[in-house]
C-alpha positions in Angstrom: -15.6 -17.6 14.5 -13.7 -15.5 11.9 -15.3 -15.5 8.5 -14.5 -14.1 5.1 -16.6 -11.0 5.8 -14.4 -10.0 8.7 -11.4 -10.0 6.4 -13.3 -8.0 3.8 -14.4 -5.4 6.4 -10.8 -5.1 7.7 -9.4 -4.7 4.2 -12.0 -2.1 3.3 -11.4 -0.1 6.4 -7.6 -0.2 5.8 -8.0 0.8 2.2 -10.4 3.7 3.2 -7.9 5.0 5.8 -5.1 4.7 3.2 -7.1 6.6 0.6 -8.0 9.3 3.1 -4.3 9.6 3.9 -3.3 10.0 0.3 -5.9 12.6 -0.4 -5.6 14.6 2.9 -1.9 14.6 3.7 0.7 17.0 2.4 3.9 15.3 3.5 5.4 13.0 0.9 6.4 10.5 3.6 2.9 10.3 5.0 1.5 9.9 1.5 3.9 7.0 0.9 2.9 5.4 4.2 -0.8 5.7 3.2 0.0 3.9 -0.1 1.7 1.1 1.7 -1.4 0.8 4.0 -3.6 0.5 0.8 -1.3 -2.3 -0.5 -1.6 -4.1 2.8 -5.4 -3.9 2.6 -5.2 -5.7 -0.7 -3.0 -8.3 0.9 -5.5 -8.9 3.7 -8.2 -9.4 1.1 -6.1 -11.8 -0.9 -5.2 -13.9 2.2 -8.9 -13.9 3.2 -10.0 -15.2 -0.1 -7.2 -17.7 -0.3 -8.1 -19.1 3.2 -11.9 -19.1 3.0 -12.7 -19.4 -0.7 -14.0 -22.6 -2.2 -10.9 -23.2 -4.2 -8.6 -26.0 -5.0 -5.2 -26.2 -3.2 -3.4 -24.9 -6.3 -5.7 -21.8 -6.4 -5.2 -21.2 -2.7 -1.4 -21.4 -3.2 -1.8 -18.9 -6.0 -3.4 -16.4 -3.7 -0.5 -16.7 -1.3 2.0 -16.3 -4.1 0.2 -13.1 -5.2 0.6 -11.8 -1.6 4.3 -12.4 -1.7 4.5 -10.7 -5.1 2.6 -7.7 -3.8 4.9 -7.5 -0.8 8.0 -7.6 -3.1 6.6 -4.9 -5.4 5.7 -2.7 -2.3 9.3 -3.1 -1.0 10.8 -2.0 -4.3 8.3 0.9 -4.6 9.2 2.0 -1.1 12.9 2.0 -1.7 12.5 4.0 -4.9 10.1 6.5 -3.4 12.3 7.1 -0.3 15.3 7.8 -2.6 13.2 10.3 -4.6 11.9 11.9 -1.4 15.4 12.2 0.0 16.6 13.8 -3.2 13.7 16.3 -3.2 14.5 17.1 0.5 18.1 17.8 -0.4 17.2 20.0 -3.3 14.2 21.9 -1.9 14.6 21.5 1.9 11.0 20.3 2.1 8.8 17.3 1.5 5.6 19.2 1.5 3.7 18.3 -1.7 2.2 21.8 -2.0 5.6 23.3 -2.4 6.9 20.7 -4.8 4.9 21.6 -7.9 7.5 21.8 -10.7 9.9 19.1 -11.6 12.7 21.2 -13.1 16.3 21.9 -12.2 
């Protein structure tokens, strides 16, 4: 039987993998993917708490609304970040974060 602890362990593992990806990777695209993984870890925890928590129906619905809000924010963040990464690639011919150290013309 799946319990709340299983969701918490899965969310913690996804968040840890995402944090490692942000800290260890050099490519801007891989860093962006790691940030998305961390946001999905938060979503897993929110759904777990909404499903297994001792809450009223309105509070459970609020958890699901928060998940939809996080997904919407993640989509907007992804679109903006991809546009910035494409612009950096066109200007500098690289997406390596070590080589993109100054934001000047």
